[in-house]
Chimera marker file (.cmm) of the C-alpha trace (Angstrom):
<marker_set name="trace">
<marker id="1" x="18.074" y="-89.146" z="116.192" r="1" g="1" b="0" radius="0.5"/>
<marker id="2" x="19.709" y="-90.927" z="118.983" r="1" g="1" b="0" radius="0.5"/>
<marker id="3" x="22.259" y="-89.492" z="121.526" r="1" g="1" b="0" radius="0.5"/>
<marker id="4" x="24.032" y="-91.552" z="124.154" r="1" g="1" b="0" radius="0.5"/>
<marker id="5" x="26.134" y="-90.151" z="126.923" r="1" g="1" b="0" radius="0.5"/>
<marker id="6" x="27.857" y="-91.586" z="129.908" r="1" g="1" b="0" radius="0.5"/>
<marker id="7" x="30.115" y="-90.475" z="133.039" r="1" g="1" b="0" radius="0.5"/>
<marker id="8" x="33.485" y="-91.645" z="133.612" r="1" g="1" b="0" radius="0.5"/>
<marker id="9" x="33.430" y="-94.940" z="135.924" r="1" g="1" b="0" radius="0.5"/>
<marker id="10" x="34.862" y="-94.034" z="139.411" r="1" g="1" b="0" radius="0.5"/>
<marker id="11" x="36.382" y="-96.688" z="141.829" r="1" g="1" b="0" radius="0.5"/>
<marker id="12" x="33.302" y="-97.384" z="143.906" r="1" g="1" b="0" radius="0.5"/>
<marker id="13" x="30.460" y="-96.007" z="141.698" r="1" g="1" b="0" radius="0.5"/>
<marker id="14" x="28.719" y="-97.400" z="138.363" r="1" g="1" b="0" radius="0.5"/>
<marker id="15" x="28.808" y="-94.938" z="135.562" r="1" g="1" b="0" radius="0.5"/>
<marker id="16" x="25.709" y="-93.220" z="134.892" r="1" g="1" b="0" radius="0.5"/>
<marker id="17" x="24.279" y="-92.949" z="131.401" r="1" g="1" b="0" radius="0.5"/>
<marker id="18" x="21.781" y="-90.553" z="129.629" r="1" g="1" b="0" radius="0.5"/>
<marker id="19" x="20.190" y="-91.233" z="126.304" r="1" g="1" b="0" radius="0.5"/>
<marker id="20" x="17.914" y="-89.035" z="124.119" r="1" g="1" b="0" radius="0.5"/>
<marker id="21" x="15.647" y="-90.284" z="121.234" r="1" g="1" b="0" radius="0.5"/>
<marker id="22" x="13.653" y="-88.069" z="118.949" r="1" g="1" b="0" radius="0.5"/>
<marker id="23" x="10.829" y="-90.138" z="117.494" r="1" g="1" b="0" radius="0.5"/>
<marker id="24" x="7.815" y="-89.331" z="115.127" r="1" g="1" b="0" radius="0.5"/>
<marker id="25" x="4.619" y="-90.080" z="116.930" r="1" g="1" b="0" radius="0.5"/>
<marker id="26" x="1.237" y="-91.166" z="115.174" r="1" g="1" b="0" radius="0.5"/>
<marker id="27" x="-0.458" y="-87.643" z="115.923" r="1" g="1" b="0" radius="0.5"/>
<marker id="28" x="1.693" y="-85.622" z="113.598" r="1" g="1" b="0" radius="0.5"/>
<marker id="29" x="4.046" y="-84.647" z="116.396" r="1" g="1" b="0" radius="0.5"/>
<marker id="30" x="7.413" y="-85.436" z="117.693" r="1" g="1" b="0" radius="0.5"/>
<marker id="31" x="8.469" y="-86.973" z="121.034" r="1" g="1" b="0" radius="0.5"/>
<marker id="32" x="11.634" y="-86.657" z="122.948" r="1" g="1" b="0" radius="0.5"/>
<marker id="33" x="12.321" y="-89.722" z="125.033" r="1" g="1" b="0" radius="0.5"/>
<marker id="34" x="14.886" y="-89.350" z="127.729" r="1" g="1" b="0" radius="0.5"/>
<marker id="35" x="16.204" y="-92.193" z="129.686" r="1" g="1" b="0" radius="0.5"/>
<marker id="36" x="18.835" y="-92.018" z="132.482" r="1" g="1" b="0" radius="0.5"/>
<marker id="37" x="20.114" y="-93.888" z="135.402" r="1" g="1" b="0" radius="0.5"/>
<marker id="38" x="23.204" y="-96.206" z="136.582" r="1" g="1" b="0" radius="0.5"/>
<marker id="39" x="24.674" y="-98.756" z="134.134" r="1" g="1" b="0" radius="0.5"/>
<marker id="40" x="23.311" y="-102.124" z="135.051" r="1" g="1" b="0" radius="0.5"/>
<marker id="41" x="20.284" y="-100.866" z="136.848" r="1" g="1" b="0" radius="0.5"/>
<marker id="42" x="16.955" y="-99.795" z="136.057" r="1" g="1" b="0" radius="0.5"/>
<marker id="43" x="16.699" y="-96.182" z="134.801" r="1" g="1" b="0" radius="0.5"/>
<marker id="44" x="13.981" y="-93.419" z="134.674" r="1" g="1" b="0" radius="0.5"/>
<marker id="45" x="12.280" y="-92.586" z="131.215" r="1" g="1" b="0" radius="0.5"/>
<marker id="46" x="10.467" y="-89.360" z="130.406" r="1" g="1" b="0" radius="0.5"/>
<marker id="47" x="8.449" y="-88.489" z="127.418" r="1" g="1" b="0" radius="0.5"/>
<marker id="48" x="8.178" y="-84.905" z="126.034" r="1" g="1" b="0" radius="0.5"/>
<marker id="49" x="5.744" y="-84.254" z="122.956" r="1" g="1" b="0" radius="0.5"/>
<marker id="50" x="6.662" y="-81.475" z="120.530" r="1" g="1" b="0" radius="0.5"/>
<marker id="51" x="4.411" y="-80.334" z="117.588" r="1" g="1" b="0" radius="0.5"/>
<marker id="52" x="7.396" y="-79.867" z="115.257" r="1" g="1" b="0" radius="0.5"/>
<marker id="53" x="10.758" y="-81.526" z="114.618" r="1" g="1" b="0" radius="0.5"/>
<marker id="54" x="12.475" y="-78.218" z="115.118" r="1" g="1" b="0" radius="0.5"/>
<marker id="55" x="11.095" y="-77.774" z="118.613" r="1" g="1" b="0" radius="0.5"/>
<marker id="56" x="11.955" y="-81.228" z="119.480" r="1" g="1" b="0" radius="0.5"/>
<marker id="57" x="15.690" y="-80.734" z="118.152" r="1" g="1" b="0" radius="0.5"/>
<marker id="58" x="16.040" y="-77.580" z="120.231" r="1" g="1" b="0" radius="0.5"/>
<marker id="59" x="14.846" y="-79.304" z="123.435" r="1" g="1" b="0" radius="0.5"/>
<marker id="60" x="17.216" y="-82.083" z="122.682" r="1" g="1" b="0" radius="0.5"/>
<marker id="61" x="20.098" y="-79.759" z="122.437" r="1" g="1" b="0" radius="0.5"/>
<marker id="62" x="19.417" y="-78.163" z="125.435" r="1" g="1" b="0" radius="0.5"/>
<marker id="63" x="19.238" y="-81.268" z="127.462" r="1" g="1" b="0" radius="0.5"/>
<marker id="64" x="22.482" y="-82.640" z="125.754" r="1" g="1" b="0" radius="0.5"/>
<marker id="65" x="24.392" y="-79.347" z="126.665" r="1" g="1" b="0" radius="0.5"/>
<marker id="66" x="23.249" y="-79.336" z="130.311" r="1" g="1" b="0" radius="0.5"/>
<marker id="67" x="24.278" y="-83.047" z="130.851" r="1" g="1" b="0" radius="0.5"/>
<marker id="68" x="27.479" y="-82.446" z="129.204" r="1" g="1" b="0" radius="0.5"/>
<marker id="69" x="28.185" y="-79.640" z="131.687" r="1" g="1" b="0" radius="0.5"/>
<marker id="70" x="27.254" y="-81.985" z="134.453" r="1" g="1" b="0" radius="0.5"/>
<marker id="71" x="30.371" y="-84.250" z="133.438" r="1" g="1" b="0" radius="0.5"/>
<marker id="72" x="28.570" y="-86.646" z="130.902" r="1" g="1" b="0" radius="0.5"/>
<marker id="73" x="30.794" y="-87.420" z="127.783" r="1" g="1" b="0" radius="0.5"/>
<marker id="74" x="29.244" y="-87.899" z="124.387" r="1" g="1" b="0" radius="0.5"/>
<marker id="75" x="29.538" y="-91.531" z="123.436" r="1" g="1" b="0" radius="0.5"/>
<marker id="76" x="27.371" y="-92.116" z="120.352" r="1" g="1" b="0" radius="0.5"/>
<marker id="77" x="25.161" y="-90.028" z="118.107" r="1" g="1" b="0" radius="0.5"/>
<marker id="78" x="23.040" y="-91.429" z="115.299" r="1" g="1" b="0" radius="0.5"/>
<marker id="79" x="20.966" y="-89.632" z="112.942" r="1" g="1" b="0" radius="0.5"/>
<marker id="80" x="20.865" y="-85.783" z="112.106" r="1" g="1" b="0" radius="0.5"/>
<marker id="81" x="23.915" y="-83.724" z="113.159" r="1" g="1" b="0" radius="0.5"/>
<marker id="82" x="22.902" y="-81.319" z="115.996" r="1" g="1" b="0" radius="0.5"/>
<marker id="83" x="24.759" y="-78.092" z="116.405" r="1" g="1" b="0" radius="0.5"/>
<marker id="84" x="25.187" y="-76.042" z="119.562" r="1" g="1" b="0" radius="0.5"/>
<link id1="1" id2="2" r="1" g="1" b="0" radius="0.2"/>
<link id1="2" id2="3" r="1" g="1" b="0" radius="0.2"/>
<link id1="3" id2="4" r="1" g="1" b="0" radius="0.2"/>
<link id1="4" id2="5" r="1" g="1" b="0" radius="0.2"/>
<link id1="5" id2="6" r="1" g="1" b="0" radius="0.2"/>
<link id1="6" id2="7" r="1" g="1" b="0" radius="0.2"/>
<link id1="7" id2="8" r="1" g="1" b="0" radius="0.2"/>
<link id1="8" id2="9" r="1" g="1" b="0" radius="0.2"/>
<link id1="9" id2="10" r="1" g="1" b="0" radius="0.2"/>
<link id1="10" id2="11" r="1" g="1" b="0" radius="0.2"/>
<link id1="11" id2="12" r="1" g="1" b="0" radius="0.2"/>
<link id1="12" id2="13" r="1" g="1" b="0" radius="0.2"/>
<link id1="13" id2="14" r="1" g="1" b="0" radius="0.2"/>
<link id1="14" id2="15" r="1" g="1" b="0" radius="0.2"/>
<link id1="15" id2="16" r="1" g="1" b="0" radius="0.2"/>
<link id1="16" id2="17" r="1" g="1" b="0" radius="0.2"/>
<link id1="17" id2="18" r="1" g="1" b="0" radius="0.2"/>
<link id1="18" id2="19" r="1" g="1" b="0" radius="0.2"/>
<link id1="19" id2="20" r="1" g="1" b="0" radius="0.2"/>
<link id1="20" id2="21" r="1" g="1" b="0" radius="0.2"/>
<link id1="21" id2="22" r="1" g="1" b="0" radius="0.2"/>
<link id1="22" id2="23" r="1" g="1" b="0" radius="0.2"/>
<link id1="23" id2="24" r="1" g="1" b="0" radius="0.2"/>
<link id1="24" id2="25" r="1" g="1" b="0" radius="0.2"/>
<link id1="25" id2="26" r="1" g="1" b="0" radius="0.2"/>
<link id1="26" id2="27" r="1" g="1" b="0" radius="0.2"/>
<link id1="27" id2="28" r="1" g="1" b="0" radius="0.2"/>
<link id1="28" id2="29" r="1" g="1" b="0" radius="0.2"/>
<link id1="29" id2="30" r="1" g="1" b="0" radius="0.2"/>
<link id1="30" id2="31" r="1" g="1" b="0" radius="0.2"/>
<link id1="31" id2="32" r="1" g="1" b="0" radius="0.2"/>
<link id1="32" id2="33" r="1" g="1" b="0" radius="0.2"/>
<link id1="33" id2="34" r="1" g="1" b="0" radius="0.2"/>
<link id1="34" id2="35" r="1" g="1" b="0" radius="0.2"/>
<link id1="35" id2="36" r="1" g="1" b="0" radius="0.2"/>
<link id1="36" id2="37" r="1" g="1" b="0" radius="0.2"/>
<link id1="37" id2="38" r="1" g="1" b="0" radius="0.2"/>
<link id1="38" id2="39" r="1" g="1" b="0" radius="0.2"/>
<link id1="39" id2="40" r="1" g="1" b="0" radius="0.2"/>
<link id1="40" id2="41" r="1" g="1" b="0" radius="0.2"/>
<link id1="41" id2="42" r="1" g="1" b="0" radius="0.2"/>
<link id1="42" id2="43" r="1" g="1" b="0" radius="0.2"/>
<link id1="43" id2="44" r="1" g="1" b="0" radius="0.2"/>
<link id1="44" id2="45" r="1" g="1" b="0" radius="0.2"/>
<link id1="45" id2="46" r="1" g="1" b="0" radius="0.2"/>
<link id1="46" id2="47" r="1" g="1" b="0" radius="0.2"/>
<link id1="47" id2="48" r="1" g="1" b="0" radius="0.2"/>
<link id1="48" id2="49" r="1" g="1" b="0" radius="0.2"/>
<link id1="49" id2="50" r="1" g="1" b="0" radius="0.2"/>
<link id1="50" id2="51" r="1" g="1" b="0" radius="0.2"/>
<link id1="51" id2="52" r="1" g="1" b="0" radius="0.2"/>
<link id1="52" id2="53" r="1" g="1" b="0" radius="0.2"/>
<link id1="53" id2="54" r="1" g="1" b="0" radius="0.2"/>
<link id1="54" id2="55" r="1" g="1" b="0" radius="0.2"/>
<link id1="55" id2="56" r="1" g="1" b="0" radius="0.2"/>
<link id1="56" id2="57" r="1" g="1" b="0" radius="0.2"/>
<link id1="57" id2="58" r="1" g="1" b="0" radius="0.2"/>
<link id1="58" id2="59" r="1" g="1" b="0" radius="0.2"/>
<link id1="59" id2="60" r="1" g="1" b="0" radius="0.2"/>
<link id1="60" id2="61" r="1" g="1" b="0" radius="0.2"/>
<link id1="61" id2="62" r="1" g="1" b="0" radius="0.2"/>
<link id1="62" id2="63" r="1" g="1" b="0" radius="0.2"/>
<link id1="63" id2="64" r="1" g="1" b="0" radius="0.2"/>
<link id1="64" id2="65" r="1" g="1" b="0" radius="0.2"/>
<link id1="65" id2="66" r="1" g="1" b="0" radius="0.2"/>
<link id1="66" id2="67" r="1" g="1" b="0" radius="0.2"/>
<link id1="67" id2="68" r="1" g="1" b="0" radius="0.2"/>
<link id1="68" id2="69" r="1" g="1" b="0" radius="0.2"/>
<link id1="69" id2="70" r="1" g="1" b="0" radius="0.2"/>
<link id1="70" id2="71" r="1" g="1" b="0" radius="0.2"/>
<link id1="71" id2="72" r="1" g="1" b="0" radius="0.2"/>
<link id1="72" id2="73" r="1" g="1" b="0" radius="0.2"/>
<link id1="73" id2="74" r="1" g="1" b="0" radius="0.2"/>
<link id1="74" id2="75" r="1" g="1" b="0" radius="0.2"/>
<link id1="75" id2="76" r="1" g="1" b="0" radius="0.2"/>
<link id1="76" id2="77" r="1" g="1" b="0" radius="0.2"/>
<link id1="77" id2="78" r="1" g="1" b="0" radius="0.2"/>
<link id1="78" id2="79" r="1" g="1" b="0" radius="0.2"/>
<link id1="79" id2="80" r="1" g="1" b="0" radius="0.2"/>
<link id1="80" id2="81" r="1" g="1" b="0" radius="0.2"/>
<link id1="81" id2="82" r="1" g="1" b="0" radius="0.2"/>
<link id1="82" id2="83" r="1" g="1" b="0" radius="0.2"/>
<link id1="83" id2="84" r="1" g="1" b="0" radius="0.2"/>
</marker_set>
């Protein structure tokens, strides 16, 4: 699962991005990888571990919804469909 969101570019500000990835790990769990920052610059990365895919998807939906409320626009989704 991968979701990529971005803000609209303003005159003197680079657009910001927010990317979410859900990956299966090697210890029978799932990791939600969140990456965000300004386009063209180094960003930040955070890894959250979950015991089940359902919990990882639920967390991913919550993060996605918060970022959409903050003005990010959904640019790309790959993988399983996420419902609100």
